[in-house]
Structure formats: structure tokens, C-alpha cells
N, C-alpha and C positions, 0 to 999 in steps of 0.2 A: 682053462681054457675053456671061451663059448663055445658060441656058432660059427658060420663063416663069415658073420660081418662084424669086425673088430667093434668092442662096443669100451667107452670110456665112461665111466661119474664125475664131475666133479663140485667136489664139496667145498662151501664157498659164501661168500659174500657178495650180494648186488652191486652192479655201478651202474647208477640209473644215466652215467655219463658216455655207457656205453665200453670205456675202451680198457677195465679189469675186472678183478672177481671174476665172475660166472659169466659173464660176459664176452670177456677174450678167453677162458676158454671154451665153450663151446666155438668162439670162430676160430679157434687155432684147432680142436676135433675135428672141425668141417675141413678148416683149407688143407688137412693130413689124413687125410679119407675113412677118418674113426669119428662111430654115431656116437654123439653126445645124452649122456642124459643129466640132471642136475639137484640134487640137495641145497636147498638157500641156507642160511646161518645168521644170515644177516640184511637188510635195507641196507642204504647208501644214500643219504643226499649227496648226489656229487658229480661232481665236471671236469674240465681240464684243469679248474685251478683252483680246486680245495674238496674237504669233506664236509660238509655243512650240518650233517645229522646220520648219526646211528641211529637204524632201530633194530633190537634183535628178535630176533625167532626165538619164540620161547621151548625152551629143551625135547621139553615130549614130541615138540612138531618135528622137532630135528630127527629125533627118532621116529617119526613116522612115517616122512618121506624113508630115509633110511630104509623101516621096511617094504614100502611099496615099490621100492625102486628095487631092491634086491634080491625080493621074495619074488622078482618074473622077470628079471630081463638078466640073461647069463652077463657080467661084466669082468670084462677082462685086466680093467687098469683102476683105479678111483687117484683122485689128484683132490688134494685137501688144500684147500686156501684159511681167506679172513676167518677167524675161531676168535671174536672179541673175548669170553668170559670164559671163565674157569665150568660154568652148569654144561656152555655149548659144548667144550671140550669133549667131558662125560658124559654126554650123550654122545657123540660122536665116535670116540670111541669101545662106543659097550655097544654101539648099530654096528662097527667093524669089527668087534666078538664076536657078534649072533652069526653076522653071515660070515665071518671066517674067511674074512681079504687080506690077503697076503699082500700082492700088486699096488704098494702104497706107496705116492708120490708125494711127503707133507713140505709145503712152502711153510714158511714159522711167519708169514706175514703180519708186521707187529707197526709198521709208520708206512703211510701213503704218499708215492712220488713228489706229490707235495709238504711232505712234510708233516702232517696231521697224523695221531698215535692210532692204531686203530685197536689194541690191545691191552686192558686193562692190568696194571703191572702184576698185578696177583695170580694173572692165567699162565703166566711163564715158568712158575711152580709146576702149574695141571698139567702146561705140554712137555714141557721133560719127564715127567711124570709116569703119565697115561698115553702121551699120541708117538713119542720120539721112539721109545721101545719097540712099537709097532710096526715102522715105517721100514720100507726096503729100501730106498732116500727119502737123503734131507735137503733142501735147497736153498738154507739161508745167504743172504749178502753178507756185504761184514759188518755195516752194524747189527745187523740181528743173529749173528753168529756171537759176535760181542756178548748184546745181551744175554743170549742163551748159557753164557759161558760165567757172565758177569765180569766179564773180564773188560780191556779197551781193545777196540776193533784195531787188528791189526796191520800192520805197515810196509812188511814185506813176505816175501814167498814163504820164507821157513817159517813166519811167522803165524800163517795162512794153514799151512799143513801142516804144524803143532798144534792150533786149537780147532783144523779138523780130526786126528788122534782125538785130545779130547772128548770131540762133540759122540766119536763113536762108541767111543766106554757108557755113552746113554740107552748103548740098544739099538738102534738104525742098523739096517747091515750096511749101509752105504753114506754119505756126505757128500755132499757135492758145495761148496762154500764159490757165490759168485763174485768177479774180481771190476762187474761194473761198476761200484764206487771208489774203487781204485785211480792211482794218479798214472800217467805216461800213456803213451800213444795205442800198446797195445789195452785187450781189456783181457786178464786172465784167472780161466774160470777155474776152480784145484776139488780133481774127483779123489777118493779114497776108499775103495775099497775093499772085497778080497786080493783081488792080485796085487792093492798094493796102487802108488800114484798115478794118476793120470794128471796133464793139464793140459789146460784146452785154452790157445790164444787166437783171440781175433783182434782187427785194428779196429780202435775204439771209434763208431760213428761217431762222427761231430751230428749232434738232430735235438733239439727240444722234446721230438713226439720218443719220449721215455715213459708215459703211463703205461702201465702194467706191463712193463718187458719181463718182472720175477712171475708173472700171472703166465701169462704166456710159455717161457723156457717150462716151467715145471707139468703144463700141460704140455707141452707139444715133444714132452721125458713119457707124460703115462701112456700118450699114444700112439710114441714107439714102441713100449714095451706094450702096450692092446694090441699091437700088429705082428707082435712077436717077434721084433727087435730083442737085441742084447742088451742088459745095462750099459753097459759101455756103449753100442750103437745109439739106443736109442739117445742118449746124453748126447755125444757128435755130433745125431743128426738134427739133435731140438738148436740146438747152438748155431747152426748152418742154418735154419727157417729163421732164428731169431732175429740173426744179424743180417738174412735178407729183409724181415719185414722192417727192420732198423733202418736200412739203406734209403728203402723207399717211402718213410716213412711222409718223407717231402712231401709225397706227391698228394697227401690228402690236406686239406684244410679242416681240420675239426678243432672249436673253439679256442679261447685264445691263450689258455696255459700250455703245458703241459700232453701235448696230444699221442694219439695211441700211435700204435706202431700199426705198417700196411699187412694185417692179417691174410688179407687176400692179393698181395704181390705178384702171385702167378695167373691169374686171373682178370683182375685188373686195379 
């Protein structure tokens, strides 16, 4: 742990629309009382309707940002989001190794809420080999878990649990498969860690403001870990925070497509 100020770093892509990526992560850290720093891996031209362009940050400059942040700031937790190319994944893995970071929440972002692809297919192999083993927790949704395993998406909770077991074999210390893409009145996330399986259910919130939900959940977990919570406490608190942010999202009028969740629902 660092000093008395809890500090988290997000390593992810920028969302010019402000609802996902680095912007969602920093808002989440702030809302949960954690100081946020950032390493930007890609710029996106993006709004609530879709992604119109991706400009990748050169791998050497990703490394330079990592070195600048970690050489000066005592970081308590790291959240990793969009890494669109194998070279970017390599740069991040090498940076985490250089600075001996172990409290790592990896959100394997592959497809935006709008359906736009954010990861080149050959990057999945690099992600599996280089970053999954370095993660304390990975947080794929149902399609992402399927893509990591090269399988069809799970349809039942038993299949979700089986996929979590197979993902654990790649080396992360815990797996959280999110049920937001599932069916039914409840959204059930399945956490598999050293203690076994924990199912976290919440009523499915009927809203189209779903932009950045995955980024927000993973950064909320990192914020909890930065504040000294156990993994299970951090995951439970993050799910609660996201459920409230979704439930209050209709108070925001942002854009014409999938709007953001309400990160600051406790304040305004």
C-alpha cells in the first residue's frame, strides 16, 4: 500500500464522449474517494452512438506514461481497460513487471456497447499469454469470456461457472463473469476466486444508458481494492455502486444513443 491517500491508476483508452474508458474510470475513482491517475493507450473518436475512429498510442509512449506514473506515485491498485493491439498489451505487461504491480483488475474490453469492435483479433492471444497471468481479477462479460476461450457464449449459470473455471486456468487469481448480457429479470455476476464461487445478483435495470458499464464496474473494484477492501468486499461494493449509477442514469440527458451511467449519483 502507498500512503494514506488511496490511489488507483487506469490504463485504458480515452472516450471523447466521456461515458466510458479513461473518463468513466477517473469519474468512478473520484466518486468512490480514490485519487486517479491514468495511462492512455488509445484515443477514440466516440460518442453515445458509436466509435468513428481509433488512434493508437505508440507502445513506447504507453511505457513512458507507465514509468512516469509508477516511478513517482505510490499506486494501490491498477485497472486495465482497452488495449486494442498486441504491441500495446506487450508494453503494458512489461510496465507492470518493471514496477512489480500485483493488484491488477483487467477488464478485457473487446466490443463497445454500441457493438463496435475495439480489439484486433490477433490481440486476444497476446492478452491471454501476457496479461491474464498478471491479473488479480479479470472481469469479462459473457461475449468477452467466450472470445477469450474461443467458445460460444454461456447460456446457463452452470455454463458460466464452467467458463470461469477454464479462464482461471490462464493464470488470473480470480474471475468475475458479468451477466449484463444475459436474459431474465436479474443480472447475475459469477465470481470465482480461491474461496470458491460467489453469485452476485441485482435486478436488471431497464435503461438504454449502458455506455461504460463495464469500465465503471472494473474501476469501482480497483477503487475498493485501493481503499483496502478484500476482493469479495470490493466486488460486492462495486456491483452496488454500478446498480445505483444505472438506476439513476435516466436523470442525465446525454447524447442520442447509449448514454452513460450516473457516476456522481450521490452528489448531483
